[in-house]
PDB file of N, CA, C, O and CB in Angstrom:
ATOM      1  N   MET A   1       0.784 -57.456  29.143  1.00  0.00           N
ATOM      2  CA  MET A   1      -0.381 -57.301  29.998  1.00  0.00           C
ATOM      3  C   MET A   1       0.009 -56.368  31.149  1.00  0.00           C
ATOM      4  O   MET A   1       0.978 -56.620  31.866  1.00  0.00           O
ATOM      5  CB  MET A   1      -0.893 -58.693  30.530  1.00  0.00           C
ATOM      6  N   THR A   2      -0.739 -55.317  31.307  1.00  0.00           N
ATOM      7  CA  THR A   2      -0.455 -54.368  32.377  1.00  0.00           C
ATOM      8  C   THR A   2      -1.012 -54.868  33.701  1.00  0.00           C
ATOM      9  O   THR A   2      -1.816 -55.799  33.743  1.00  0.00           O
ATOM     10  CB  THR A   2      -1.037 -52.993  32.043  1.00  0.00           C
ATOM     11  N   ILE A   3      -0.574 -54.236  34.776  1.00  0.00           N
ATOM     12  CA  ILE A   3      -1.062 -54.615  36.106  1.00  0.00           C
ATOM     13  C   ILE A   3      -2.565 -54.377  36.206  1.00  0.00           C
ATOM     14  O   ILE A   3      -3.280 -55.130  36.868  1.00  0.00           O
ATOM     15  CB  ILE A   3      -0.319 -53.821  37.206  1.00  0.00           C
ATOM     16  N   SER A   4      -3.030 -53.336  35.551  1.00  0.00           N
ATOM     17  CA  SER A   4      -4.463 -53.029  35.572  1.00  0.00           C
ATOM     18  C   SER A   4      -5.285 -54.126  34.903  1.00  0.00           C
ATOM     19  O   SER A   4      -6.319 -54.534  35.431  1.00  0.00           O
ATOM     20  CB  SER A   4      -4.726 -51.693  34.882  1.00  0.00           C
ATOM     21  N   SER A   5      -4.838 -54.601  33.759  1.00  0.00           N
ATOM     22  CA  SER A   5      -5.581 -55.655  33.070  1.00  0.00           C
ATOM     23  C   SER A   5      -5.471 -56.983  33.815  1.00  0.00           C
ATOM     24  O   SER A   5      -6.401 -57.789  33.784  1.00  0.00           O
ATOM     25  CB  SER A   5      -5.071 -55.814  31.634  1.00  0.00           C
ATOM     26  N   SER A   6      -4.350 -57.213  34.479  1.00  0.00           N
ATOM     27  CA  SER A   6      -4.209 -58.421  35.295  1.00  0.00           C
ATOM     28  C   SER A   6      -5.178 -58.400  36.461  1.00  0.00           C
ATOM     29  O   SER A   6      -5.813 -59.410  36.764  1.00  0.00           O
ATOM     30  CB  SER A   6      -2.773 -58.561  35.808  1.00  0.00           C
ATOM     31  N   LEU A   7      -5.295 -57.262  37.111  1.00  0.00           N
ATOM     32  CA  LEU A   7      -6.238 -57.126  38.222  1.00  0.00           C
ATOM     33  C   LEU A   7      -7.678 -57.242  37.737  1.00  0.00           C
ATOM     34  O   LEU A   7      -8.518 -57.828  38.419  1.00  0.00           O
ATOM     35  CB  LEU A   7      -6.032 -55.788  38.939  1.00  0.00           C
ATOM     36  N   ALA A   8      -7.964 -56.693  36.574  1.00  0.00           N
ATOM     37  CA  ALA A   8      -9.320 -56.788  36.022  1.00  0.00           C
ATOM     38  C   ALA A   8      -9.680 -58.241  35.733  1.00  0.00           C
ATOM     39  O   ALA A   8     -10.813 -58.658  35.975  1.00  0.00           O
ATOM     40  CB  ALA A   8      -9.444 -55.944  34.736  1.00  0.00           C
ATOM     41  N   ALA A   9      -8.736 -59.006  35.223  1.00  0.00           N
ATOM     42  CA  ALA A   9      -8.979 -60.428  34.964  1.00  0.00           C
ATOM     43  C   ALA A   9      -9.212 -61.178  36.267  1.00  0.00           C
ATOM     44  O   ALA A   9     -10.065 -62.063  36.333  1.00  0.00           O
ATOM     45  CB  ALA A   9      -7.798 -61.049  34.199  1.00  0.00           C
ATOM     46  N   SER A  10      -8.462 -60.830  37.297  1.00  0.00           N
ATOM     47  CA  SER A  10      -8.640 -61.468  38.605  1.00  0.00           C
ATOM     48  C   SER A  10     -10.001 -61.151  39.198  1.00  0.00           C
ATOM     49  O   SER A  10     -10.672 -62.036  39.729  1.00  0.00           O
ATOM     50  CB  SER A  10      -7.543 -61.025  39.567  1.00  0.00           C
ATOM     51  N   VAL A  11     -10.408 -59.901  39.112  1.00  0.00           N
ATOM     52  CA  VAL A  11     -11.717 -59.491  39.625  1.00  0.00           C
ATOM     53  C   VAL A  11     -12.828 -60.198  38.866  1.00  0.00           C
ATOM     54  O   VAL A  11     -13.818 -60.622  39.464  1.00  0.00           O
ATOM     55  CB  VAL A  11     -11.890 -57.963  39.521  1.00  0.00           C
ATOM     56  N   SER A  12     -12.674 -60.326  37.573  1.00  0.00           N
ATOM     57  CA  SER A  12     -13.668 -61.021  36.760  1.00  0.00           C
ATOM     58  C   SER A  12     -13.790 -62.483  37.177  1.00  0.00           C
ATOM     59  O   SER A  12     -14.898 -63.012  37.267  1.00  0.00           O
ATOM     60  CB  SER A  12     -13.306 -60.925  35.276  1.00  0.00           C
ATOM     61  N   GLY A  13     -12.673 -63.131  37.429  1.00  0.00           N
ATOM     62  CA  GLY A  13     -12.689 -64.520  37.877  1.00  0.00           C
ATOM     63  C   GLY A  13     -13.347 -64.678  39.231  1.00  0.00           C
ATOM     64  O   GLY A  13     -14.118 -65.614  39.443  1.00  0.00           O
ATOM     65  N   LEU A  14     -13.052 -63.771  40.148  1.00  0.00           N
ATOM     66  CA  LEU A  14     -13.677 -63.814  41.472  1.00  0.00           C
ATOM     67  C   LEU A  14     -15.180 -63.582  41.380  1.00  0.00           C
ATOM     68  O   LEU A  14     -15.952 -64.235  42.083  1.00  0.00           O
ATOM     69  CB  LEU A  14     -13.042 -62.770  42.395  1.00  0.00           C
ATOM     70  N   ALA A  15     -15.597 -62.671  40.530  1.00  0.00           N
ATOM     71  CA  ALA A  15     -17.030 -62.408  40.358  1.00  0.00           C
ATOM     72  C   ALA A  15     -17.739 -63.623  39.766  1.00  0.00           C
ATOM     73  O   ALA A  15     -18.861 -63.939  40.160  1.00  0.00           O
ATOM     74  CB  ALA A  15     -17.248 -61.178  39.459  1.00  0.00           C
ATOM     75  N   ALA A  16     -17.096 -64.298  38.831  1.00  0.00           N
ATOM     76  CA  ALA A  16     -17.689 -65.496  38.231  1.00  0.00           C
ATOM     77  C   ALA A  16     -17.848 -66.596  39.271  1.00  0.00           C
ATOM     78  O   ALA A  16     -18.876 -67.273  39.309  1.00  0.00           O
ATOM     79  CB  ALA A  16     -16.829 -65.997  37.060  1.00  0.00           C
ATOM     80  N   ASN A  17     -16.843 -66.776  40.110  1.00  0.00           N
ATOM     81  CA  ASN A  17     -16.933 -67.792  41.158  1.00  0.00           C
ATOM     82  C   ASN A  17     -17.984 -67.431  42.194  1.00  0.00           C
ATOM     83  O   ASN A  17     -18.669 -68.314  42.711  1.00  0.00           O
ATOM     84  CB  ASN A  17     -15.580 -67.977  41.835  1.00  0.00           C
ATOM     85  N   ALA A  18     -18.123 -66.154  42.503  1.00  0.00           N
ATOM     86  CA  ALA A  18     -19.163 -65.720  43.439  1.00  0.00           C
ATOM     87  C   ALA A  18     -20.547 -66.009  42.873  1.00  0.00           C
ATOM     88  O   ALA A  18     -21.446 -66.424  43.604  1.00  0.00           O
ATOM     89  CB  ALA A  18     -19.021 -64.219  43.752  1.00  0.00           C
ATOM     90  N   THR A  19     -20.718 -65.793  41.575  1.00  0.00           N
ATOM     91  CA  THR A  19     -21.991 -66.100  40.921  1.00  0.00           C
ATOM     92  C   THR A  19     -22.287 -67.592  40.987  1.00  0.00           C
ATOM     93  O   THR A  19     -23.418 -67.994  41.259  1.00  0.00           O
ATOM     94  CB  THR A  19     -21.973 -65.630  39.461  1.00  0.00           C
ATOM     95  N   LYS A  20     -21.274 -68.407  40.738  1.00  0.00           N
ATOM     96  CA  LYS A  20     -21.450 -69.867  40.796  1.00  0.00           C
ATOM     97  C   LYS A  20     -21.840 -70.303  42.204  1.00  0.00           C
ATOM     98  O   LYS A  20     -22.739 -71.128  42.366  1.00  0.00           O
ATOM     99  CB  LYS A  20     -20.155 -70.591  40.354  1.00  0.00           C
ATOM    100  N   LEU A  21     -21.177 -69.763  43.222  1.00  0.00           N
ATOM    101  CA  LEU A  21     -21.503 -70.114  44.604  1.00  0.00           C
ATOM    102  C   LEU A  21     -22.906 -69.654  44.983  1.00  0.00           C
ATOM    103  O   LEU A  21     -23.613 -70.357  45.706  1.00  0.00           O
ATOM    104  CB  LEU A  21     -20.482 -69.504  45.558  1.00  0.00           C
ATOM    105  N   ALA A  22     -23.314 -68.490  44.508  1.00  0.00           N
ATOM    106  CA  ALA A  22     -24.667 -67.997  44.785  1.00  0.00           C
ATOM    107  C   ALA A  22     -25.712 -68.896  44.142  1.00  0.00           C
ATOM    108  O   ALA A  22     -26.766 -69.144  44.729  1.00  0.00           O
ATOM    109  CB  ALA A  22     -24.831 -66.555  44.282  1.00  0.00           C
ATOM    110  N   THR A  23     -25.429 -69.382  42.947  1.00  0.00           N
ATOM    111  CA  THR A  23     -26.349 -70.293  42.262  1.00  0.00           C
ATOM    112  C   THR A  23     -26.470 -71.606  43.023  1.00  0.00           C
ATOM    113  O   THR A  23     -27.573 -72.119  43.213  1.00  0.00           O
ATOM    114  CB  THR A  23     -25.877 -70.556  40.822  1.00  0.00           C
ATOM    115  N   ILE A  24     -25.345 -72.146  43.455  1.00  0.00           N
ATOM    116  CA  ILE A  24     -25.360 -73.393  44.232  1.00  0.00           C
ATOM    117  C   ILE A  24     -26.124 -73.198  45.532  1.00  0.00           C
ATOM    118  O   ILE A  24     -26.926 -74.049  45.917  1.00  0.00           O
ATOM    119  CB  ILE A  24     -23.922 -73.871  44.527  1.00  0.00           C
ATOM    120  N   SER A  25     -25.881 -72.092  46.202  1.00  0.00           N
ATOM    121  CA  SER A  25     -26.571 -71.789  47.457  1.00  0.00           C
ATOM    122  C   SER A  25     -28.076 -71.691  47.258  1.00  0.00           C
ATOM    123  O   SER A  25     -28.848 -72.212  48.063  1.00  0.00           O
ATOM    124  CB  SER A  25     -26.042 -70.491  48.052  1.00  0.00           C
ATOM    125  N   ASP A  26     -28.488 -71.031  46.200  1.00  0.00           N
ATOM    126  CA  ASP A  26     -29.914 -70.902  45.883  1.00  0.00           C
ATOM    127  C   ASP A  26     -30.531 -72.266  45.592  1.00  0.00           C
ATOM    128  O   ASP A  26     -31.648 -72.551  46.025  1.00  0.00           O
ATOM    129  CB  ASP A  26     -30.117 -69.963  44.680  1.00  0.00           C
ATOM    130  N   ASN A  27     -29.809 -73.103  44.863  1.00  0.00           N
ATOM    131  CA  ASN A  27     -30.305 -74.448  44.557  1.00  0.00           C
ATOM    132  C   ASN A  27     -30.487 -75.275  45.827  1.00  0.00           C
ATOM    133  O   ASN A  27     -31.481 -75.987  45.970  1.00  0.00           O
ATOM    134  CB  ASN A  27     -29.346 -75.165  43.600  1.00  0.00           C
ATOM    135  N   ILE A  28     -29.535 -75.184  46.741  1.00  0.00           N
ATOM    136  CA  ILE A  28     -29.632 -75.935  47.994  1.00  0.00           C
ATOM    137  C   ILE A  28     -30.772 -75.407  48.853  1.00  0.00           C
ATOM    138  O   ILE A  28     -31.551 -76.184  49.405  1.00  0.00           O
ATOM    139  CB  ILE A  28     -28.308 -75.865  48.771  1.00  0.00           C
ATOM    140  N   ALA A  29     -30.871 -74.084  48.966  1.00  0.00           N
ATOM    141  CA  ALA A  29     -31.903 -73.477  49.810  1.00  0.00           C
ATOM    142  C   ALA A  29     -33.308 -73.793  49.324  1.00  0.00           C
ATOM    143  O   ALA A  29     -34.231 -73.906  50.131  1.00  0.00           O
ATOM    144  CB  ALA A  29     -31.713 -71.978  49.865  1.00  0.00           C
ATOM    145  N   ASN A  30     -33.481 -73.937  48.025  1.00  0.00           N
ATOM    146  CA  ASN A  30     -34.812 -74.161  47.465  1.00  0.00           C
ATOM    147  C   ASN A  30     -35.051 -75.598  47.004  1.00  0.00           C
ATOM    148  O   ASN A  30     -36.016 -75.866  46.290  1.00  0.00           O
ATOM    149  CB  ASN A  30     -35.030 -73.233  46.314  1.00  0.00           C
ATOM    150  N   SER A  31     -34.186 -76.514  47.405  1.00  0.00           N
ATOM    151  CA  SER A  31     -34.292 -77.893  46.915  1.00  0.00           C
ATOM    152  C   SER A  31     -35.599 -78.570  47.297  1.00  0.00           C
ATOM    153  O   SER A  31     -36.061 -79.461  46.584  1.00  0.00           O
ATOM    154  CB  SER A  31     -33.145 -78.706  47.439  1.00  0.00           C
ATOM    155  N   SER A  32     -36.202 -78.165  48.408  1.00  0.00           N
ATOM    156  CA  SER A  32     -37.461 -78.799  48.819  1.00  0.00           C
ATOM    157  C   SER A  32     -38.687 -77.945  48.489  1.00  0.00           C
ATOM    158  O   SER A  32     -39.796 -78.276  48.907  1.00  0.00           O
ATOM    159  CB  SER A  32     -37.432 -79.085  50.309  1.00  0.00           C
ATOM    160  N   THR A  33     -38.501 -76.861  47.751  1.00  0.00           N
ATOM    161  CA  THR A  33     -39.613 -76.008  47.352  1.00  0.00           C
ATOM    162  C   THR A  33     -40.339 -76.645  46.169  1.00  0.00           C
ATOM    163  O   THR A  33     -39.720 -76.945  45.148  1.00  0.00           O
ATOM    164  CB  THR A  33     -39.116 -74.581  46.990  1.00  0.00           C
ATOM    165  N   PRO A  34     -41.655 -76.854  46.303  1.00  0.00           N
ATOM    166  CA  PRO A  34     -42.405 -77.458  45.191  1.00  0.00           C
ATOM    167  C   PRO A  34     -42.320 -76.590  43.926  1.00  0.00           C
ATOM    168  O   PRO A  34     -42.520 -75.376  43.983  1.00  0.00           O
ATOM    169  CB  PRO A  34     -43.884 -77.664  45.592  1.00  0.00           C
ATOM    170  N   GLY A  35     -42.028 -77.215  42.810  1.00  0.00           N
ATOM    171  CA  GLY A  35     -41.974 -76.505  41.536  1.00  0.00           C
ATOM    172  C   GLY A  35     -40.666 -75.792  41.253  1.00  0.00           C
ATOM    173  O   GLY A  35     -40.512 -75.193  40.189  1.00  0.00           O
ATOM    174  N   PHE A  36     -39.724 -75.842  42.178  1.00  0.00           N
ATOM    175  CA  PHE A  36     -38.446 -75.152  41.963  1.00  0.00           C
ATOM    176  C   PHE A  36     -37.621 -75.886  40.918  1.00  0.00           C
ATOM    177  O   PHE A  36     -37.497 -77.110  40.961  1.00  0.00           O
ATOM    178  CB  PHE A  36     -37.654 -75.038  43.284  1.00  0.00           C
ATOM    179  N   LYS A  37     -37.057 -75.133  39.980  1.00  0.00           N
ATOM    180  CA  LYS A  37     -36.154 -75.705  38.982  1.00  0.00           C
ATOM    181  C   LYS A  37     -34.757 -75.184  39.271  1.00  0.00           C
ATOM    182  O   LYS A  37     -34.548 -73.987  39.466  1.00  0.00           O
ATOM    183  CB  LYS A  37     -36.604 -75.346  37.518  1.00  0.00           C
ATOM    184  N   ARG A  38     -33.817 -76.095  39.296  1.00  0.00           N
ATOM    185  CA  ARG A  38     -32.452 -75.697  39.618  1.00  0.00           C
ATOM    186  C   ARG A  38     -31.871 -74.799  38.534  1.00  0.00           C
ATOM    187  O   ARG A  38     -32.268 -74.862  37.371  1.00  0.00           O
ATOM    188  CB  ARG A  38     -31.570 -76.928  39.808  1.00  0.00           C
ATOM    189  N   SER A  39     -30.937 -73.976  38.936  1.00  0.00           N
ATOM    190  CA  SER A  39     -30.227 -73.094  38.016  1.00  0.00           C
ATOM    191  C   SER A  39     -28.839 -73.662  37.761  1.00  0.00           C
ATOM    192  O   SER A  39     -28.297 -74.399  38.585  1.00  0.00           O
ATOM    193  CB  SER A  39     -30.138 -71.647  38.581  1.00  0.00           C
ATOM    194  N   VAL A  40     -28.275 -73.319  36.624  1.00  0.00           N
ATOM    195  CA  VAL A  40     -26.933 -73.765  36.265  1.00  0.00           C
ATOM    196  C   VAL A  40     -26.137 -72.548  35.805  1.00  0.00           C
ATOM    197  O   VAL A  40     -26.622 -71.742  35.012  1.00  0.00           O
ATOM    198  CB  VAL A  40     -26.976 -74.870  35.151  1.00  0.00           C
ATOM    199  N   THR A  41     -24.918 -72.426  36.307  1.00  0.00           N
ATOM    200  CA  THR A  41     -24.021 -71.366  35.870  1.00  0.00           C
ATOM    201  C   THR A  41     -22.956 -71.990  34.987  1.00  0.00           C
ATOM    202  O   THR A  41     -22.287 -72.940  35.393  1.00  0.00           O
ATOM    203  CB  THR A  41     -23.383 -70.617  37.084  1.00  0.00           C
ATOM    204  N   GLU A  42     -22.798 -71.463  33.785  1.00  0.00           N
ATOM    205  CA  GLU A  42     -21.808 -71.996  32.850  1.00  0.00           C
ATOM    206  C   GLU A  42     -20.702 -70.974  32.629  1.00  0.00           C
ATOM    207  O   GLU A  42     -20.952 -69.772  32.549  1.00  0.00           O
ATOM    208  CB  GLU A  42     -22.470 -72.376  31.506  1.00  0.00           C
ATOM    209  N   PHE A  43     -19.483 -71.473  32.532  1.00  0.00           N
ATOM    210  CA  PHE A  43     -18.330 -70.625  32.272  1.00  0.00           C
ATOM    211  C   PHE A  43     -17.843 -70.849  30.849  1.00  0.00           C
ATOM    212  O   PHE A  43     -17.908 -71.961  30.325  1.00  0.00           O
ATOM    213  CB  PHE A  43     -17.202 -70.905  33.285  1.00  0.00           C
ATOM    214  N   THR A  44     -17.361 -69.791  30.240  1.00  0.00           N
ATOM    215  CA  THR A  44     -16.714 -69.897  28.934  1.00  0.00           C
ATOM    216  C   THR A  44     -15.403 -69.126  28.991  1.00  0.00           C
ATOM    217  O   THR A  44     -15.265 -68.175  29.760  1.00  0.00           O
ATOM    218  CB  THR A  44     -17.638 -69.354  27.789  1.00  0.00           C
ATOM    219  N   SER A  45     -14.466 -69.531  28.193  1.00  0.00           N
ATOM    220  CA  SER A  45     -13.177 -68.852  28.153  1.00  0.00           C
ATOM    221  C   SER A  45     -13.268 -67.639  27.243  1.00  0.00           C
ATOM    222  O   SER A  45     -13.945 -67.661  26.215  1.00  0.00           O
ATOM    223  CB  SER A  45     -12.065 -69.808  27.676  1.00  0.00           C
ATOM    224  N   LEU A  46     -12.581 -66.594  27.635  1.00  0.00           N
ATOM    225  CA  LEU A  46     -12.520 -65.386  26.832  1.00  0.00           C
ATOM    226  C   LEU A  46     -11.060 -65.140  26.496  1.00  0.00           C
ATOM    227  O   LEU A  46     -10.246 -64.882  27.382  1.00  0.00           O
ATOM    228  CB  LEU A  46     -13.154 -64.161  27.578  1.00  0.00           C
ATOM    229  N   VAL A  47     -10.736 -65.218  25.228  1.00  0.00           N
ATOM    230  CA  VAL A  47      -9.358 -65.022  24.797  1.00  0.00           C
ATOM    231  C   VAL A  47      -9.226 -63.605  24.260  1.00  0.00           C
ATOM    232  O   VAL A  47      -9.919 -63.208  23.323  1.00  0.00           O
ATOM    233  CB  VAL A  47      -8.942 -66.074  23.720  1.00  0.00           C
ATOM    234  N   VAL A  48      -8.323 -62.854  24.874  1.00  0.00           N
ATOM    235  CA  VAL A  48      -8.093 -61.471  24.461  1.00  0.00           C
ATOM    236  C   VAL A  48      -6.655 -61.353  23.974  1.00  0.00           C
ATOM    237  O   VAL A  48      -5.730 -61.882  24.591  1.00  0.00           O
ATOM    238  CB  VAL A  48      -8.377 -60.466  25.634  1.00  0.00           C
ATOM    239  N   GLY A  49      -6.486 -60.665  22.879  1.00  0.00           N
ATOM    240  CA  GLY A  49      -5.121 -60.435  22.449  1.00  0.00           C
ATOM    241  C   GLY A  49      -4.898 -60.785  21.091  1.00  0.00           C
ATOM    242  O   GLY A  49      -3.782 -60.641  20.592  1.00  0.00           O
TER     243      GLY A  49
END
């Protein structure tokens, strides 16, 4: 694994966590909005190699 691919994997993980936090934040902000349905972010493993 090269340094470039290691950094790409790290960036991908950070982006996934940012998406999860944004989803949680949106759910909290809209929890009292009539008709709002919560969102769920799901993670899956990606095996390369």
